[in-house]
CHARMM internal coordinates of N, CA and C (Angstrom, degrees):
IC EDIT
DIST 1 N 1 CA 1.5811
DIST 1 CA 1 C 1.4366
ANGL 1 N 1 CA 1 C 112.34
DIST 1 C 2 N 1.3670
ANGL 1 CA 1 C 2 N 113.77
DIHE 1 N 1 CA 1 C 2 N 134.84
DIST 2 N 2 CA 1.4536
ANGL 1 C 2 N 2 CA 114.68
DIHE 1 CA 1 C 2 N 2 CA 178.87
DIST 2 CA 2 C 1.4998
ANGL 2 N 2 CA 2 C 116.81
DIHE 1 C 2 N 2 CA 2 C -83.42
DIST 2 C 3 N 1.3169
ANGL 2 CA 2 C 3 N 115.38
DIHE 2 N 2 CA 2 C 3 N 146.20
DIST 3 N 3 CA 1.5663
ANGL 2 C 3 N 3 CA 115.44
DIHE 2 CA 2 C 3 N 3 CA 176.42
DIST 3 CA 3 C 1.5198
ANGL 3 N 3 CA 3 C 105.16
DIHE 2 C 3 N 3 CA 3 C -75.81
DIST 3 C 4 N 1.3317
ANGL 3 CA 3 C 4 N 111.37
DIHE 3 N 3 CA 3 C 4 N 173.45
DIST 4 N 4 CA 1.4945
ANGL 3 C 4 N 4 CA 123.64
DIHE 3 CA 3 C 4 N 4 CA 177.58
DIST 4 CA 4 C 1.4434
ANGL 4 N 4 CA 4 C 108.33
DIHE 3 C 4 N 4 CA 4 C -54.48
DIST 4 C 5 N 1.3912
ANGL 4 CA 4 C 5 N 121.68
DIHE 4 N 4 CA 4 C 5 N -44.97
DIST 5 N 5 CA 1.4262
ANGL 4 C 5 N 5 CA 129.07
DIHE 4 CA 4 C 5 N 5 CA -172.20
DIST 5 CA 5 C 1.6054
ANGL 5 N 5 CA 5 C 107.08
DIHE 4 C 5 N 5 CA 5 C -70.67
DIST 5 C 6 N 1.3113
ANGL 5 CA 5 C 6 N 117.91
DIHE 5 N 5 CA 5 C 6 N -39.21
DIST 6 N 6 CA 1.4475
ANGL 5 C 6 N 6 CA 121.50
DIHE 5 CA 5 C 6 N 6 CA 177.10
DIST 6 CA 6 C 1.4140
ANGL 6 N 6 CA 6 C 119.09
DIHE 5 C 6 N 6 CA 6 C -77.79
DIST 6 C 7 N 1.3288
ANGL 6 CA 6 C 7 N 116.25
DIHE 6 N 6 CA 6 C 7 N -18.51
DIST 7 N 7 CA 1.4883
ANGL 6 C 7 N 7 CA 120.40
DIHE 6 CA 6 C 7 N 7 CA 177.98
DIST 7 CA 7 C 1.5165
ANGL 7 N 7 CA 7 C 112.86
DIHE 6 C 7 N 7 CA 7 C -49.37
DIST 7 C 8 N 1.3914
ANGL 7 CA 7 C 8 N 113.06
DIHE 7 N 7 CA 7 C 8 N 129.60
DIST 8 N 8 CA 1.4511
ANGL 7 C 8 N 8 CA 120.02
DIHE 7 CA 7 C 8 N 8 CA -179.59
DIST 8 CA 8 C 1.4981
ANGL 8 N 8 CA 8 C 107.70
DIHE 7 C 8 N 8 CA 8 C -71.96
DIST 8 C 9 N 1.3357
ANGL 8 CA 8 C 9 N 113.39
DIHE 8 N 8 CA 8 C 9 N 131.48
DIST 9 N 9 CA 1.5274
ANGL 8 C 9 N 9 CA 120.91
DIHE 8 CA 8 C 9 N 9 CA -179.58
DIST 9 CA 9 C 1.4401
ANGL 9 N 9 CA 9 C 105.12
DIHE 8 C 9 N 9 CA 9 C -114.72
DIST 9 C 10 N 1.4025
ANGL 9 CA 9 C 10 N 119.26
DIHE 9 N 9 CA 9 C 10 N 117.19
DIST 10 N 10 CA 1.4312
ANGL 9 C 10 N 10 CA 122.09
DIHE 9 CA 9 C 10 N 10 CA 170.15
DIST 10 CA 10 C 1.5000
ANGL 10 N 10 CA 10 C 107.29
DIHE 9 C 10 N 10 CA 10 C -151.41
DIST 10 C 11 N 1.3840
ANGL 10 CA 10 C 11 N 114.86
DIHE 10 N 10 CA 10 C 11 N 166.88
DIST 11 N 11 CA 1.3353
ANGL 10 C 11 N 11 CA 121.20
DIHE 10 CA 10 C 11 N 11 CA -178.25
DIST 11 CA 11 C 1.5942
ANGL 11 N 11 CA 11 C 108.56
DIHE 10 C 11 N 11 CA 11 C -128.89
DIST 11 C 12 N 1.2691
ANGL 11 CA 11 C 12 N 116.05
DIHE 11 N 11 CA 11 C 12 N 167.46
DIST 12 N 12 CA 1.4378
ANGL 11 C 12 N 12 CA 118.51
DIHE 11 CA 11 C 12 N 12 CA 178.83
DIST 12 CA 12 C 1.5390
ANGL 12 N 12 CA 12 C 109.91
DIHE 11 C 12 N 12 CA 12 C -116.61
DIST 12 C 13 N 1.3261
ANGL 12 CA 12 C 13 N 117.66
DIHE 12 N 12 CA 12 C 13 N 145.71
DIST 13 N 13 CA 1.4379
ANGL 12 C 13 N 13 CA 123.95
DIHE 12 CA 12 C 13 N 13 CA 172.55
DIST 13 CA 13 C 1.5120
ANGL 13 N 13 CA 13 C 110.06
DIHE 12 C 13 N 13 CA 13 C -124.95
DIST 13 C 14 N 1.2249
ANGL 13 CA 13 C 14 N 115.80
DIHE 13 N 13 CA 13 C 14 N 152.12
DIST 14 N 14 CA 1.4987
ANGL 13 C 14 N 14 CA 121.19
DIHE 13 CA 13 C 14 N 14 CA -175.12
DIST 14 CA 14 C 1.4607
ANGL 14 N 14 CA 14 C 104.70
DIHE 13 C 14 N 14 CA 14 C -102.19
DIST 14 C 15 N 1.4056
ANGL 14 CA 14 C 15 N 116.54
DIHE 14 N 14 CA 14 C 15 N 128.85
DIST 15 N 15 CA 1.4469
ANGL 14 C 15 N 15 CA 123.56
DIHE 14 CA 14 C 15 N 15 CA 173.37
DIST 15 CA 15 C 1.5070
ANGL 15 N 15 CA 15 C 111.96
DIHE 14 C 15 N 15 CA 15 C -77.52
DIST 15 C 16 N 1.2985
ANGL 15 CA 15 C 16 N 119.90
DIHE 15 N 15 CA 15 C 16 N 176.12
DIST 16 N 16 CA 1.4445
ANGL 15 C 16 N 16 CA 126.33
DIHE 15 CA 15 C 16 N 16 CA -173.30
DIST 16 CA 16 C 1.5672
ANGL 16 N 16 CA 16 C 109.38
DIHE 15 C 16 N 16 CA 16 C -70.09
DIST 16 C 17 N 1.3774
ANGL 16 CA 16 C 17 N 118.60
DIHE 16 N 16 CA 16 C 17 N -14.27
DIST 17 N 17 CA 1.4709
ANGL 16 C 17 N 17 CA 123.30
DIHE 16 CA 16 C 17 N 17 CA 177.91
DIST 17 CA 17 C 1.5116
ANGL 17 N 17 CA 17 C 110.03
DIHE 16 C 17 N 17 CA 17 C -96.20
DIST 17 C 18 N 1.3703
ANGL 17 CA 17 C 18 N 118.27
DIHE 17 N 17 CA 17 C 18 N 4.27
DIST 18 N 18 CA 1.4250
ANGL 17 C 18 N 18 CA 121.70
DIHE 17 CA 17 C 18 N 18 CA 178.59
DIST 18 CA 18 C 1.5615
ANGL 18 N 18 CA 18 C 116.99
DIHE 17 C 18 N 18 CA 18 C 85.07
DIST 18 C 19 N 1.3284
ANGL 18 CA 18 C 19 N 114.73
DIHE 18 N 18 CA 18 C 19 N 8.82
DIST 19 N 19 CA 1.4837
ANGL 18 C 19 N 19 CA 116.82
DIHE 18 CA 18 C 19 N 19 CA -177.82
DIST 19 CA 19 C 1.4150
ANGL 19 N 19 CA 19 C 108.34
DIHE 18 C 19 N 19 CA 19 C -95.01
DIST 19 C 20 N 1.3625
ANGL 19 CA 19 C 20 N 117.00
DIHE 19 N 19 CA 19 C 20 N 150.34
DIST 20 N 20 CA 1.4908
ANGL 19 C 20 N 20 CA 123.38
DIHE 19 CA 19 C 20 N 20 CA -178.48
DIST 20 CA 20 C 1.4910
ANGL 20 N 20 CA 20 C 109.47
DIHE 19 C 20 N 20 CA 20 C -90.30
DIST 20 C 21 N 1.3360
ANGL 20 CA 20 C 21 N 114.68
DIHE 20 N 20 CA 20 C 21 N 131.52
DIST 21 N 21 CA 1.4874
ANGL 20 C 21 N 21 CA 119.04
DIHE 20 CA 20 C 21 N 21 CA -179.89
DIST 21 CA 21 C 1.6050
ANGL 21 N 21 CA 21 C 106.90
DIHE 20 C 21 N 21 CA 21 C -125.13
DIST 21 C 22 N 1.2932
ANGL 21 CA 21 C 22 N 117.00
DIHE 21 N 21 CA 21 C 22 N 147.42
DIST 22 N 22 CA 1.5000
ANGL 21 C 22 N 22 CA 121.07
DIHE 21 CA 21 C 22 N 22 CA 174.24
DIST 22 CA 22 C 1.3984
ANGL 22 N 22 CA 22 C 105.49
DIHE 21 C 22 N 22 CA 22 C -69.85
DIST 22 C 23 N 1.3865
ANGL 22 CA 22 C 23 N 113.31
DIHE 22 N 22 CA 22 C 23 N 142.84
DIST 23 N 23 CA 1.5062
ANGL 22 C 23 N 23 CA 118.13
DIHE 22 CA 22 C 23 N 23 CA 175.28
DIST 23 CA 23 C 1.6080
ANGL 23 N 23 CA 23 C 112.89
DIHE 22 C 23 N 23 CA 23 C -71.59
DIST 23 C 24 N 1.3171
ANGL 23 CA 23 C 24 N 115.08
DIHE 23 N 23 CA 23 C 24 N -9.05
DIST 24 N 24 CA 1.3915
ANGL 23 C 24 N 24 CA 115.67
DIHE 23 CA 23 C 24 N 24 CA 170.98
DIST 24 CA 24 C 1.4913
ANGL 24 N 24 CA 24 C 115.36
DIHE 23 C 24 N 24 CA 24 C -68.56
DIST 24 C 25 N 1.2521
ANGL 24 CA 24 C 25 N 117.84
DIHE 24 N 24 CA 24 C 25 N -20.49
DIST 25 N 25 CA 1.5344
ANGL 24 C 25 N 25 CA 124.73
DIHE 24 CA 24 C 25 N 25 CA 179.72
DIST 25 CA 25 C 1.4450
ANGL 25 N 25 CA 25 C 113.18
DIHE 24 C 25 N 25 CA 25 C -97.81
DIST 25 C 26 N 1.3435
ANGL 25 CA 25 C 26 N 123.54
DIHE 25 N 25 CA 25 C 26 N 8.07
DIST 26 N 26 CA 1.4547
ANGL 25 C 26 N 26 CA 123.84
DIHE 25 CA 25 C 26 N 26 CA -176.25
DIST 26 CA 26 C 1.5996
ANGL 26 N 26 CA 26 C 109.99
DIHE 25 C 26 N 26 CA 26 C -125.94
DIST 26 C 27 N 1.2867
ANGL 26 CA 26 C 27 N 110.89
DIHE 26 N 26 CA 26 C 27 N 163.34
DIST 27 N 27 CA 1.4588
ANGL 26 C 27 N 27 CA 119.68
DIHE 26 CA 26 C 27 N 27 CA 176.39
DIST 27 CA 27 C 1.5061
ANGL 27 N 27 CA 27 C 108.08
DIHE 26 C 27 N 27 CA 27 C -129.36
DIST 27 C 28 N 1.3534
ANGL 27 CA 27 C 28 N 115.14
DIHE 27 N 27 CA 27 C 28 N 113.89
DIST 28 N 28 CA 1.4102
ANGL 27 C 28 N 28 CA 117.21
DIHE 27 CA 27 C 28 N 28 CA 179.43
DIST 28 CA 28 C 1.5910
ANGL 28 N 28 CA 28 C 113.93
DIHE 27 C 28 N 28 CA 28 C -75.50
DIST 28 C 29 N 1.2915
ANGL 28 CA 28 C 29 N 118.02
DIHE 28 N 28 CA 28 C 29 N 139.74
DIST 29 N 29 CA 1.4674
ANGL 28 C 29 N 29 CA 119.22
DIHE 28 CA 28 C 29 N 29 CA -171.04
DIST 29 CA 29 C 1.5602
ANGL 29 N 29 CA 29 C 109.91
DIHE 28 C 29 N 29 CA 29 C -129.09
DIST 29 C 30 N 1.3337
ANGL 29 CA 29 C 30 N 112.83
DIHE 29 N 29 CA 29 C 30 N 155.06
DIST 30 N 30 CA 1.4252
ANGL 29 C 30 N 30 CA 119.06
DIHE 29 CA 29 C 30 N 30 CA 167.40
DIST 30 CA 30 C 1.5410
ANGL 30 N 30 CA 30 C 106.91
DIHE 29 C 30 N 30 CA 30 C -83.30
DIST 30 C 31 N 1.3117
ANGL 30 CA 30 C 31 N 112.73
DIHE 30 N 30 CA 30 C 31 N 169.03
DIST 31 N 31 CA 1.5893
ANGL 30 C 31 N 31 CA 117.56
DIHE 30 CA 30 C 31 N 31 CA 174.17
DIST 31 CA 31 C 1.4930
ANGL 31 N 31 CA 31 C 108.77
DIHE 30 C 31 N 31 CA 31 C -54.56
DIST 31 C 32 N 1.3415
ANGL 31 CA 31 C 32 N 118.91
DIHE 31 N 31 CA 31 C 32 N -45.36
DIST 32 N 32 CA 1.4345
ANGL 31 C 32 N 32 CA 121.05
DIHE 31 CA 31 C 32 N 32 CA -172.06
DIST 32 CA 32 C 1.5603
ANGL 32 N 32 CA 32 C 108.32
DIHE 31 C 32 N 32 CA 32 C -69.22
DIST 32 C 33 N 1.2840
ANGL 32 CA 32 C 33 N 121.72
DIHE 32 N 32 CA 32 C 33 N -43.79
DIST 33 N 33 CA 1.4363
ANGL 32 C 33 N 33 CA 127.94
DIHE 32 CA 32 C 33 N 33 CA 172.81
DIST 33 CA 33 C 1.4682
ANGL 33 N 33 CA 33 C 112.74
DIHE 32 C 33 N 33 CA 33 C -51.21
DIST 33 C 34 N 1.3745
ANGL 33 CA 33 C 34 N 113.07
DIHE 33 N 33 CA 33 C 34 N -50.10
DIST 34 N 34 CA 1.5014
ANGL 33 C 34 N 34 CA 118.52
DIHE 33 CA 33 C 34 N 34 CA -177.82
DIST 34 CA 34 C 1.4624
ANGL 34 N 34 CA 34 C 111.47
DIHE 33 C 34 N 34 CA 34 C -62.29
DIST 34 C 35 N 1.2950
ANGL 34 CA 34 C 35 N 117.09
DIHE 34 N 34 CA 34 C 35 N -45.17
DIST 35 N 35 CA 1.5077
ANGL 34 C 35 N 35 CA 125.70
DIHE 34 CA 34 C 35 N 35 CA 176.78
DIST 35 CA 35 C 1.6028
ANGL 35 N 35 CA 35 C 112.35
DIHE 34 C 35 N 35 CA 35 C -58.20
DIST 35 C 36 N 1.3175
ANGL 35 CA 35 C 36 N 111.20
DIHE 35 N 35 CA 35 C 36 N -42.98
DIST 36 N 36 CA 1.4619
ANGL 35 C 36 N 36 CA 114.96
DIHE 35 CA 35 C 36 N 36 CA -177.60
DIST 36 CA 36 C 1.5791
ANGL 36 N 36 CA 36 C 108.68
DIHE 35 C 36 N 36 CA 36 C -68.47
DIST 36 C 37 N 1.3835
ANGL 36 CA 36 C 37 N 113.34
DIHE 36 N 36 CA 36 C 37 N -43.03
DIST 37 N 37 CA 1.4615
ANGL 36 C 37 N 37 CA 113.33
DIHE 36 CA 36 C 37 N 37 CA 179.93
DIST 37 CA 37 C 1.5344
ANGL 37 N 37 CA 37 C 114.04
DIHE 36 C 37 N 37 CA 37 C -65.56
DIST 37 C 38 N 1.3478
ANGL 37 CA 37 C 38 N 116.71
DIHE 37 N 37 CA 37 C 38 N -36.22
DIST 38 N 38 CA 1.5123
ANGL 37 C 38 N 38 CA 118.59
DIHE 37 CA 37 C 38 N 38 CA 170.71
DIST 38 CA 38 C 1.4972
ANGL 38 N 38 CA 38 C 113.59
DIHE 37 C 38 N 38 CA 38 C -53.69
DIST 38 C 39 N 1.3773
ANGL 38 CA 38 C 39 N 112.87
DIHE 38 N 38 CA 38 C 39 N -50.27
DIST 39 N 39 CA 1.5212
ANGL 38 C 39 N 39 CA 114.29
DIHE 38 CA 38 C 39 N 39 CA -179.92
DIST 39 CA 39 C 1.4644
ANGL 39 N 39 CA 39 C 112.54
DIHE 38 C 39 N 39 CA 39 C -62.69
DIST 39 C 40 N 1.3060
ANGL 39 CA 39 C 40 N 119.27
DIHE 39 N 39 CA 39 C 40 N -47.84
DIST 40 N 40 CA 1.4458
ANGL 39 C 40 N 40 CA 123.42
DIHE 39 CA 39 C 40 N 40 CA -177.89
DIST 40 CA 40 C 1.5649
ANGL 40 N 40 CA 40 C 107.45
DIHE 39 C 40 N 40 CA 40 C -56.52
DIST 40 C 41 N 1.3311
ANGL 40 CA 40 C 41 N 119.98
DIHE 40 N 40 CA 40 C 41 N -47.33
DIST 41 N 41 CA 1.4081
ANGL 40 C 41 N 41 CA 124.50
DIHE 40 CA 40 C 41 N 41 CA -174.19
DIST 41 CA 41 C 1.6064
ANGL 41 N 41 CA 41 C 106.92
DIHE 40 C 41 N 41 CA 41 C -65.49
DIST 41 C 42 N 1.2963
ANGL 41 CA 41 C 42 N 119.29
DIHE 41 N 41 CA 41 C 42 N -43.58
DIST 42 N 42 CA 1.4070
ANGL 41 C 42 N 42 CA 120.93
DIHE 41 CA 41 C 42 N 42 CA 173.52
DIST 42 CA 42 C 1.5158
ANGL 42 N 42 CA 42 C 115.97
DIHE 41 C 42 N 42 CA 42 C -56.76
DIST 42 C 43 N 1.2820
ANGL 42 CA 42 C 43 N 117.12
DIHE 42 N 42 CA 42 C 43 N -42.62
DIST 43 N 43 CA 1.4872
ANGL 42 C 43 N 43 CA 127.04
DIHE 42 CA 42 C 43 N 43 CA -176.75
DIST 43 CA 43 C 1.4886
ANGL 43 N 43 CA 43 C 105.85
DIHE 42 C 43 N 43 CA 43 C -66.37
DIST 43 C 44 N 1.2643
ANGL 43 CA 43 C 44 N 121.37
DIHE 43 N 43 CA 43 C 44 N -35.21
DIST 44 N 44 CA 1.4428
ANGL 43 C 44 N 44 CA 124.97
DIHE 43 CA 43 C 44 N 44 CA -176.40
DIST 44 CA 44 C 1.4847
ANGL 44 N 44 CA 44 C 114.78
DIHE 43 C 44 N 44 CA 44 C -97.37
DIST 44 C 45 N 1.3808
ANGL 44 CA 44 C 45 N 116.89
DIHE 44 N 44 CA 44 C 45 N 6.40
DIST 45 N 45 CA 1.4498
ANGL 44 C 45 N 45 CA 125.15
DIHE 44 CA 44 C 45 N 45 CA 177.82
DIST 45 CA 45 C 1.4343
ANGL 45 N 45 CA 45 C 118.30
DIHE 44 C 45 N 45 CA 45 C 70.41
DIST 45 C 46 N 1.4685
ANGL 45 CA 45 C 46 N 112.70
DIHE 45 N 45 CA 45 C 46 N 24.55
DIST 46 N 46 CA 1.4761
ANGL 45 C 46 N 46 CA 116.47
DIHE 45 CA 45 C 46 N 46 CA -178.54
DIST 46 CA 46 C 1.5380
ANGL 46 N 46 CA 46 C 105.55
DIHE 45 C 46 N 46 CA 46 C -112.42
DIST 46 C 47 N 1.3501
ANGL 46 CA 46 C 47 N 114.86
DIHE 46 N 46 CA 46 C 47 N 168.01
DIST 47 N 47 CA 1.4646
ANGL 46 C 47 N 47 CA 121.03
DIHE 46 CA 46 C 47 N 47 CA 178.46
DIST 47 CA 47 C 1.5466
ANGL 47 N 47 CA 47 C 105.28
DIHE 46 C 47 N 47 CA 47 C -113.32
DIST 47 C 48 N 1.3381
ANGL 47 CA 47 C 48 N 114.64
DIHE 47 N 47 CA 47 C 48 N 140.11
DIST 48 N 48 CA 1.4349
ANGL 47 C 48 N 48 CA 121.47
DIHE 47 CA 47 C 48 N 48 CA 169.97
DIST 48 CA 48 C 1.5583
ANGL 48 N 48 CA 48 C 109.80
DIHE 47 C 48 N 48 CA 48 C -122.28
DIST 48 C 49 N 1.2791
ANGL 48 CA 48 C 49 N 114.15
DIHE 48 N 48 CA 48 C 49 N 146.45
DIST 49 N 49 CA 1.5375
ANGL 48 C 49 N 49 CA 121.25
DIHE 48 CA 48 C 49 N 49 CA -172.62
DIST 49 CA 49 C 1.4812
ANGL 49 N 49 CA 49 C 104.20
DIHE 48 C 49 N 49 CA 49 C -109.14
DIST 49 C 50 N 1.3976
ANGL 49 CA 49 C 50 N 119.54
DIHE 49 N 49 CA 49 C 50 N 92.39
DIST 50 N 50 CA 1.4898
ANGL 49 C 50 N 50 CA 118.27
DIHE 49 CA 49 C 50 N 50 CA 175.62
DIST 50 CA 50 C 1.5752
ANGL 50 N 50 CA 50 C 106.44
DIHE 49 C 50 N 50 CA 50 C -81.56
DIST 50 C 51 N 1.2602
ANGL 50 CA 50 C 51 N 114.10
DIHE 50 N 50 CA 50 C 51 N 129.13
DIST 51 N 51 CA 1.4613
ANGL 50 C 51 N 51 CA 120.01
DIHE 50 CA 50 C 51 N 51 CA -176.45
DIST 51 CA 51 C 1.6077
ANGL 51 N 51 CA 51 C 108.53
DIHE 50 C 51 N 51 CA 51 C -108.24
DIST 51 C 52 N 1.2950
ANGL 51 CA 51 C 52 N 117.71
DIHE 51 N 51 CA 51 C 52 N 150.33
DIST 52 N 52 CA 1.4048
ANGL 51 C 52 N 52 CA 125.88
DIHE 51 CA 51 C 52 N 52 CA -177.16
DIST 52 CA 52 C 1.4852
ANGL 52 N 52 CA 52 C 111.59
DIHE 51 C 52 N 52 CA 52 C -113.64
DIST 52 C 53 N 1.3112
ANGL 52 CA 52 C 53 N 112.99
DIHE 52 N 52 CA 52 C 53 N 118.64
DIST 53 N 53 CA 1.5279
ANGL 52 C 53 N 53 CA 123.08
DIHE 52 CA 52 C 53 N 53 CA 177.00
DIST 53 CA 53 C 1.5925
ANGL 53 N 53 CA 53 C 110.44
DIHE 52 C 53 N 53 CA 53 C -72.98
DIST 53 C 54 N 1.2738
ANGL 53 CA 53 C 54 N 116.06
DIHE 53 N 53 CA 53 C 54 N 158.83
DIST 54 N 54 CA 1.5338
ANGL 53 C 54 N 54 CA 120.50
DIHE 53 CA 53 C 54 N 54 CA -179.07
DIST 54 CA 54 C 1.4886
ANGL 54 N 54 CA 54 C 110.99
DIHE 53 C 54 N 54 CA 54 C -64.33
DIST 54 C 55 N 1.3458
ANGL 54 CA 54 C 55 N 115.13
DIHE 54 N 54 CA 54 C 55 N -27.21
DIST 55 N 55 CA 1.5165
ANGL 54 C 55 N 55 CA 115.47
DIHE 54 CA 54 C 55 N 55 CA 179.40
DIST 55 CA 55 C 1.5417
ANGL 55 N 55 CA 55 C 113.91
DIHE 54 C 55 N 55 CA 55 C -98.81
DIST 55 C 56 N 1.2435
ANGL 55 CA 55 C 56 N 114.83
DIHE 55 N 55 CA 55 C 56 N 20.41
DIST 56 N 56 CA 1.5096
ANGL 55 C 56 N 56 CA 120.26
DIHE 55 CA 55 C 56 N 56 CA 179.72
DIST 56 CA 56 C 1.5447
ANGL 56 N 56 CA 56 C 114.34
DIHE 55 C 56 N 56 CA 56 C 91.73
DIST 56 C 57 N 1.2205
ANGL 56 CA 56 C 57 N 119.32
DIHE 56 N 56 CA 56 C 57 N -11.96
DIST 57 N 57 CA 1.4639
ANGL 56 C 57 N 57 CA 121.51
DIHE 56 CA 56 C 57 N 57 CA 179.00
DIST 57 CA 57 C 1.5615
ANGL 57 N 57 CA 57 C 111.90
DIHE 56 C 57 N 57 CA 57 C -56.58
DIST 57 C 58 N 1.2784
ANGL 57 CA 57 C 58 N 119.79
DIHE 57 N 57 CA 57 C 58 N 149.50
DIST 58 N 58 CA 1.4261
ANGL 57 C 58 N 58 CA 125.49
DIHE 57 CA 57 C 58 N 58 CA 175.52
DIST 58 CA 58 C 1.5556
ANGL 58 N 58 CA 58 C 108.20
DIHE 57 C 58 N 58 CA 58 C -114.73
DIST 58 C 59 N 1.3135
ANGL 58 CA 58 C 59 N 112.26
DIHE 58 N 58 CA 58 C 59 N 143.09
DIST 59 N 59 CA 1.5009
ANGL 58 C 59 N 59 CA 114.86
DIHE 58 CA 58 C 59 N 59 CA 177.00
DIST 59 CA 59 C 1.5749
ANGL 59 N 59 CA 59 C 109.20
DIHE 58 C 59 N 59 CA 59 C -156.16
DIST 59 C 60 N 1.2972
ANGL 59 CA 59 C 60 N 116.69
DIHE 59 N 59 CA 59 C 60 N 164.44
DIST 60 N 60 CA 1.3825
ANGL 59 C 60 N 60 CA 119.63
DIHE 59 CA 59 C 60 N 60 CA 177.22
DIST 60 CA 60 C 1.5270
ANGL 60 N 60 CA 60 C 106.84
DIHE 59 C 60 N 60 CA 60 C -143.58
DIST 60 C 61 N 1.3555
ANGL 60 CA 60 C 61 N 117.99
DIHE 60 N 60 CA 60 C 61 N 165.59
DIST 61 N 61 CA 1.4702
ANGL 60 C 61 N 61 CA 120.18
DIHE 60 CA 60 C 61 N 61 CA 179.88
DIST 61 CA 61 C 1.5137
ANGL 61 N 61 CA 61 C 110.94
DIHE 60 C 61 N 61 CA 61 C -72.36
DIST 61 C 62 N 1.3332
ANGL 61 CA 61 C 62 N 114.04
DIHE 61 N 61 CA 61 C 62 N 135.14
DIST 62 N 62 CA 1.4172
ANGL 61 C 62 N 62 CA 118.44
DIHE 61 CA 61 C 62 N 62 CA -177.20
DIST 62 CA 62 C 1.5528
ANGL 62 N 62 CA 62 C 118.09
DIHE 61 C 62 N 62 CA 62 C -54.70
DIST 62 C 63 N 1.3944
ANGL 62 CA 62 C 63 N 110.04
DIHE 62 N 62 CA 62 C 63 N -33.70
DIST 63 N 63 CA 1.5332
ANGL 62 C 63 N 63 CA 112.68
DIHE 62 CA 62 C 63 N 63 CA 179.57
DIST 63 CA 63 C 1.5243
ANGL 63 N 63 CA 63 C 111.92
DIHE 62 C 63 N 63 CA 63 C -68.21
DIST 63 C 64 N 1.2718
ANGL 63 CA 63 C 64 N 118.78
DIHE 63 N 63 CA 63 C 64 N -24.29
DIST 64 N 64 CA 1.5300
ANGL 63 C 64 N 64 CA 121.44
DIHE 63 CA 63 C 64 N 64 CA -179.80
DIST 64 CA 64 C 1.4589
ANGL 64 N 64 CA 64 C 107.26
DIHE 63 C 64 N 64 CA 64 C -77.31
DIST 64 C 65 N 1.2614
ANGL 64 CA 64 C 65 N 124.25
DIHE 64 N 64 CA 64 C 65 N -28.84
DIST 65 N 65 CA 1.4856
ANGL 64 C 65 N 65 CA 122.14
DIHE 64 CA 64 C 65 N 65 CA -177.23
DIST 65 CA 65 C 1.5297
ANGL 65 N 65 CA 65 C 106.37
DIHE 64 C 65 N 65 CA 65 C -79.96
DIST 65 C 66 N 1.3512
ANGL 65 CA 65 C 66 N 117.94
DIHE 65 N 65 CA 65 C 66 N -35.93
DIST 66 N 66 CA 1.5067
ANGL 65 C 66 N 66 CA 123.52
DIHE 65 CA 65 C 66 N 66 CA -177.61
DIST 66 CA 66 C 1.5319
ANGL 66 N 66 CA 66 C 111.15
DIHE 65 C 66 N 66 CA 66 C -69.99
DIST 66 C 67 N 1.2644
ANGL 66 CA 66 C 67 N 118.99
DIHE 66 N 66 CA 66 C 67 N -22.73
DIST 67 N 67 CA 1.5067
ANGL 66 C 67 N 67 CA 122.19
DIHE 66 CA 66 C 67 N 67 CA -173.42
DIST 67 CA 67 C 1.5427
ANGL 67 N 67 CA 67 C 111.78
DIHE 66 C 67 N 67 CA 67 C -75.25
END
COOR INIT
IC SEED 1 N 1 CA 1 C
IC BUILD
């Protein structure tokens, strides 16, 4: 059994398809960061999936930023 200090703390975010994703697997972005990533992805021939949170926040999958 974990102690209070060792307890895993994470939250879920919902992607544009309605699936729940752990926030450990996402990167939250400003509008400027999202636009920059979209441009860089296009220039390198890759795709990036910018997701929209219910409160207007933007995020993408961590593995897409690391590629």
